[in-house]
Each structure stands twice: as structure tokens, then as C-alpha cells.
C-alpha positions as CSV (number, residue, x, y, z in Angstrom):
1,X,-129.4,-218.9,-24.7
2,X,-129.2,-219.1,-28.5
3,X,-126.5,-216.5,-28.7
4,X,-124.2,-218.6,-26.4
5,X,-124.9,-221.7,-28.5
6,X,-124.0,-219.8,-31.7
7,X,-120.8,-218.5,-30.1
8,X,-119.8,-222.0,-29.0
9,X,-120.6,-223.5,-32.4
10,X,-118.4,-220.8,-34.1
11,X,-115.6,-221.4,-31.6
12,X,-115.7,-225.2,-32.2
13,X,-115.9,-224.7,-35.9
14,X,-112.9,-222.4,-35.9
15,X,-110.9,-224.8,-33.8
16,X,-111.7,-227.8,-36.0
17,X,-111.1,-225.9,-39.2
18,X,-107.7,-224.7,-38.0
19,X,-106.7,-228.2,-36.9
20,X,-107.8,-229.8,-40.2
21,X,-106.2,-227.0,-42.2
22,X,-103.0,-227.3,-40.3
23,X,-102.8,-231.1,-40.9
24,X,-103.4,-230.6,-44.7
25,X,-100.8,-227.8,-44.9
26,X,-98.3,-229.9,-42.9
27,X,-98.4,-232.4,-45.8
28,X,-96.9,-229.5,-47.9
29,X,-94.4,-228.7,-45.2
30,X,-96.2,-225.5,-44.4
31,X,-97.8,-224.0,-41.4
32,X,-101.1,-222.0,-41.1
33,X,-100.4,-218.4,-42.1
34,X,-97.5,-219.2,-44.4
35,X,-100.0,-219.9,-47.2
36,X,-101.5,-216.5,-46.8
37,X,-98.2,-214.8,-47.2
38,X,-97.5,-216.9,-50.3
39,X,-101.0,-216.0,-51.6
40,X,-100.3,-212.3,-51.2
41,X,-97.1,-212.7,-53.2
42,X,-99.0,-214.6,-55.9
43,X,-101.0,-211.4,-56.3
44,X,-98.3,-208.9,-55.6
45,X,-94.8,-210.4,-56.1
46,X,-92.1,-208.1,-55.1
47,X,-93.9,-206.1,-52.4
48,X,-92.0,-205.0,-49.3
49,X,-92.2,-206.7,-45.9
50,X,-94.0,-203.6,-44.5
51,X,-96.6,-203.9,-47.3
52,X,-96.9,-207.6,-46.4
53,X,-97.6,-206.7,-42.8
54,X,-100.2,-204.2,-43.8
55,X,-101.9,-206.5,-46.3
56,X,-101.9,-209.5,-44.0
57,X,-102.8,-207.4,-40.9
58,X,-99.9,-208.9,-39.0
59,X,-97.2,-207.4,-36.9
60,X,-93.9,-206.8,-38.7
61,X,-92.0,-209.3,-36.5
62,X,-94.5,-212.0,-37.3
63,X,-94.1,-211.3,-41.1
64,X,-90.3,-211.2,-40.7
65,X,-90.3,-214.7,-39.0
66,X,-92.6,-216.1,-41.7
67,X,-90.5,-214.6,-44.5
68,X,-87.4,-216.1,-42.9
69,X,-89.0,-219.6,-42.7
70,X,-90.3,-219.5,-46.3
71,X,-86.9,-218.3,-47.4
72,X,-85.3,-221.3,-45.7
73,X,-87.8,-223.6,-47.5
74,X,-86.7,-222.0,-50.8
75,X,-90.1,-220.6,-51.6
76,X,-89.3,-216.9,-51.5
77,X,-86.2,-214.7,-51.5
78,X,-85.6,-211.1,-50.3
79,X,-83.8,-208.5,-52.3
80,X,-82.9,-204.9,-51.4
81,X,-84.9,-202.3,-53.3
82,X,-82.9,-200.7,-56.1
83,X,-84.0,-197.2,-55.2
84,X,-84.2,-197.4,-51.4
85,X,-81.6,-199.8,-50.0
86,X,-83.2,-199.8,-46.6
87,X,-86.2,-201.6,-48.0
88,X,-86.4,-205.4,-48.6
89,X,-88.7,-206.6,-51.3
90,X,-90.0,-210.2,-51.2
91,X,-90.2,-212.4,-54.3
92,X,-91.4,-215.9,-55.1
93,X,-89.0,-218.5,-56.3
94,X,-90.0,-221.0,-59.0
95,X,-90.7,-223.4,-56.2
96,X,-92.9,-220.8,-54.5
97,X,-94.9,-220.4,-57.7
98,X,-95.2,-224.2,-58.1
99,X,-96.8,-224.6,-54.6
100,X,-99.7,-222.4,-55.6
101,X,-101.8,-225.3,-57.1
102,X,-101.3,-227.7,-54.1
103,X,-102.2,-224.9,-51.6
104,X,-105.3,-224.0,-53.6
105,X,-106.3,-227.6,-53.6
106,X,-106.1,-227.6,-49.8
107,X,-108.3,-224.5,-49.6
108,X,-110.9,-226.1,-52.0
109,X,-110.9,-229.3,-50.1
110,X,-111.5,-227.5,-46.8
111,X,-114.2,-225.3,-48.3
112,X,-115.9,-228.3,-50.0
113,X,-115.9,-230.2,-46.7
114,X,-117.4,-227.2,-44.9
115,X,-120.2,-226.6,-47.4
116,X,-121.1,-230.2,-48.0
117,X,-124.9,-230.7,-48.0
118,X,-125.6,-226.9,-47.9
119,X,-127.8,-225.7,-50.8
120,X,-127.0,-222.7,-53.0
121,X,-129.6,-220.6,-51.3
122,X,-128.3,-221.5,-47.9
123,X,-124.8,-220.7,-49.0
124,X,-125.9,-217.2,-50.1
125,X,-127.6,-216.6,-46.8
126,X,-124.6,-217.9,-44.9
127,X,-122.3,-215.6,-46.8
128,X,-124.5,-212.6,-46.0
129,X,-124.7,-213.5,-42.3
130,X,-121.0,-214.1,-42.0
131,X,-120.2,-210.8,-43.7
132,X,-122.6,-209.0,-41.3
133,X,-121.0,-210.7,-38.3
134,X,-117.5,-209.8,-39.6
135,X,-118.7,-206.1,-40.0
136,X,-120.2,-206.2,-36.5
137,X,-116.8,-207.0,-34.9
138,X,-114.8,-204.7,-37.1
């Protein structure tokens, strides 16, 4: 059945993408997911850990562990909010800002590999179909 074949192709693609992506990020001493937290901070430096959880759609303990790891790598730091001392805000260090270009290079390389040999029209159709699929499972 074609639906089963599509599901299997998507499963295989997802697995291969994650593996390749993981290998490329490992060269930067990062793990899958850590790049997403850094990306959020590139857009909103100084947001709270709770806001990070909401934006990343991750559980707070997962974000707390990721923040701790990135803090240990010297890419981010936490600071108590000046108004509400119960709240931690997360900020990029200079090193955390510098890793943006290498991470974006990994993203582009992965995307270019995925889209190799696919025409502009096919890419537009693929984007439309993937968005519809994402909406379907939301």
C-alpha cells in the first residue's frame, strides 16, 4: 500500500537525517537539540528557561539539562532576573555567538544534500505537502 511505503520512506529519511546531522554537530562538540536552543537565543537572547521550554516545545527538565551542558561548554550563562529573583535568564557568551556561523553551515549542508537534484517547482510542491502533513498531525 502506497501509504505504508510513504510512512517507511519518511521514517528512514528521519533516521538518516538525524544520524548525519548528529555526526556533523559532533564535529562542533554539540548534540542534536543543543543547536536549537542556541538558535532560539540568537533570536531572543536573555529569555527565561520557561520561555525556552515553551519556544522549543520541550519539557522544562530537558531544557534545564541542555542549558547546563551548554553552560559547561562555555556557550551560554544563566543570570537571575533583576526584578524576579526566582527567574533565571539565559544569555549567550561570546563563544555562543561565534558558533552561529558553523551551525548554520551544518544546517545548509544538510539541506543542500536533502534537496540535491530537486527542481524549484518540486521544492515548492514538497514544501506545500510537508506543511499539510505537519498540519494533519498537529
